[in-house]
Structures are given as structure tokens and as C-alpha cells.
N, C-alpha and C positions, 0 to 999 in steps of 0.2 A: 356937603351932606357931611356932618361929621362921621368918624370912625369909634369915637372915643366908648360912646354906649356900649355897656354890656361887654366890656374887656375885651371888644375888638382889636384893638390896638396892641393890646398886650399878647394876644394868640401870636400877631405879626410880628411883633418884636422875637418873642419865644422861638419862632417857626426860625426866621433867619439869626438869630443866634445860635441856636443848633447847627442849623446849615453850614455856617463857618465856624462851628466850633469856637465861638469867642468866650472869652474869662468876661464874668459880668463886670470887671475892672475897665475892660476895654469897650465895653459897649457905653459905662459913665465916661468915659474919655472920649468917646466919639460924638455924644451927645454936646459935652461942655466945647469941644472943639468950635460949634457953631453958636457959640455964646449964650447957651442957655446954660443953667445952673441945674445940676442935677447930682444930687448927696447917694453916697454908696446906700441909704436907706430907700432913698428915692428908686434908684433900679433896681435894688431886689424885690419892691412893692409889684414894681413894673413887671417883674420874671414870674411873678407870682400869677398861679391861677385864681378865678372869681371867689372859688371854695376855699381856699388855703389862708390859712391867717396871716397877717401881714400886706394882704393884697392892697395895692393902689391902683387908680384906674389911668393908665398910661395915656398923657395927655396927645392930643393932636400933634401939637409945637415938638415934643418930645419925639414921636416916633419921625415926624419929616425931617428934624435934625438931625437924627441917626442915618435916615436915608439918604442923605445930602453928604454926609461924611463917608458913609459908604462908597457913594460914587466918587469922591476924592482919592479913597484910599485906593481905588480899582482905577480910577482914569486919569486922577492928578487935578489938583484945583484949576477953578476957572478962575476967571476975572473978566466980569465982577464975580462974586461968589454968589451963589445961590441961595435966594432968600429963604427962611423957615416961613413955612406957612400955617397960619392960626389955625385952619383947618384942612382937613385931608381926607379924600375917600379914594376908594379902590382903586380907582381908574388913577387917580396921581401915584398910588404905593407902586401900580403894575408900571407905568411908565418911568417912574424912577429906578426901579429893579431892572427895565430892560435898559436902562443907560447903563446902569453899574456893572450889568453883565455883557454889555455891548451885544445886543440880541435883535435879529431879525424878524420879520415877522414869519418866517417858515421854521425858528428855530423856536419861538413859542408855541406854534403848531406842533413841532415834536415834542417839546415839553410836557404839553398836554396829554398827548397821546400817550406819553410812559408815565403818566398817571391814571389811564384808561379812558379817557374823554378825546373823543375826535370833533374839532373845528377847522373851519375852511379859512384860509387867509382873508378872505374878506371880510368872516367874521371879527376875524383877530383886529386886523385893521379899523373896524368900527369903531373898536373900545379905545383908539389913540385920536380920533377924531375929537375937533373942538363940540365941546356942547352946541354949537348952532350949526352944525352942520348937519344935514338931512339923515345920515346913515349914523349918526353918533349912537352909540350905546353906553348904558351904564355898565362898569362891571361889576357882575352879582358877586356875593362872599362866594356861590362856590365856582365861581371861575377862578377867583384869590386863590381861592382853596387847593382846588387841582392843578394850579400852576404851582405853587409852594410845595406841593406834593413831588411835580416832576421835577422840578427844580434842586430840589433835597436830594431824588434819585439818581440826577444828573452829577452833582457835586460830592454826596457823599453815597457813593452806591450801595456801601455796605448795608445801608438801610433796607435793602430789599431781601436782607437775609431773615429769614423767619426766625431765626435765633437771635437777634439783634435787641437787645433789651436796653431803651431809655426811655426815661419816663418824658422827655422832651418831645419824643415822635409824635406822643400822642395830639400833640395840638397839631402835627402837620396834617393830618386828616379828620380832624375832629370836627363832629357835626353837633352843634348846639341842640339839645331838644325842642327848644324856645322855636329855634327857628327850623328844622325841619317840622315842626307842629305847623308852622305858617305856610310853608311850601305844600302841604300834604292838605289843609284847608283852602289854599286855591288854587290846586290842581295844577300846577306848573312849577319848572325847576326857576331856580333864584336868579339863573344867569339871561333867561328869555325873557323879552318885554312882554308885557300881558298883550299887547296889539302893534304887529310889527308893522312899518310903515310900506307905502306899496314901494316894492322895488329893494326893499332894505335887504341885507346879505341875511338879516334873520330871520326872514320871513318863510315858514315853513308849508309845507304841503300836508292838508289834513289827512289822518290818517283812516285808511279803510275801516268799516264797522265790520267785526268779526260777523260772520254767518252764525245762523241760529240751528240748530242742532233740529233735524225733523223728527 
């Protein structure tokens, strides 16, 4: 499933650019290092919000190339080099960030806790399983957003300060009104499956109904 729709890739790209404090030129250089051609105008458009003039929808290939380059910058180039995927989803984004920052399951649990969300190791592990695995779960937009928030707070702790002002920080915790409305209508959070498989780490106990006042 592609992430390109509704500017999701743009939000992810902006969040990581902000996290690492990268100049726009570096973003373009990283993408081009993977065999793609991204002009300065392209990069500027991909870093725009969808309500801004000059906005261009960031394609999956560009985000995949950027994340591959991030891995090479932090971990060194692999042989053979990682391919640039024509489509990318939240699970793939999370997987690439996990490799780039050398994170274990307990690290990801701690990063998510840093954004105010609690997840177990079993729940995190399910996000990295192959789609054919019985416990595989898709990474919802909310999980990825919380992860980026926690990762930013870990690597840029000044973002916790109330006085900190940077327009890019809005993207770290941004919730699109359309997506929020869909979650409310569905009556469940984005990262939780509609029906958890028996024995799945995402299976939850039904909450008790509140007692009626007499």
C-alpha cells in the first residue's frame, strides 16, 4: 500500500529532515545518491505542506531513496546496495528507521513511551514480521507518528521545551483532520486492527461497561 497519497510521504520527509537538522541540499543529495534525479525544485516541493504554494506530492521512490541513503550515512554502504522500492508503506519506513538508528525492540518501546504511548515488545515485534506471518500487523499512521515524535525527542531534546518554536515541529505530532474523523467514525485507533487474531499480541480485553447511576 503506497504512502504517497494525501502528502503522507511529505510529512515523513519533513519530520526526519527536522530530526536530523538537514539542509534541503543534503536531502536532495541523499536522494540523488541512490540513482534518482531530484532537482532543487522537486525537493522544495516535497518539503512543503499540502496547503502551501509549491507543494509537490513526494513519491514513494523518493522517500525510499532518502531512507536508504540515511542508512548508508549512519551504517555504511552495503554490498549490494539496497534497492529503491517503487512503493513504500509505514512498516517499511519503520523498518528502515530501525536499521538506520540501530534500534532494538526495547528501544522502540522506550521511544514510543517517550511520546506518551505504551506498547509491549510483542506488539512492536508484530510490526516487523513478514506479511504472511500470523502475528503480522500493519503499522498505522498513528504508531508511526508517535514513533517519529519520540525519536525526535530523543535526538533533539530541545523540542520538549515549551518555548521551542519551529514550524517543522508541527509535522512531528500533526494529525490530519480527515484521518482523525475516520478514526472517530471507526471507533478505534489507527494502529489497532479491526479484529485481532486469536493469540495475537494486539488482542485486547474488552473494557467493562460503566455502572449506571441509581
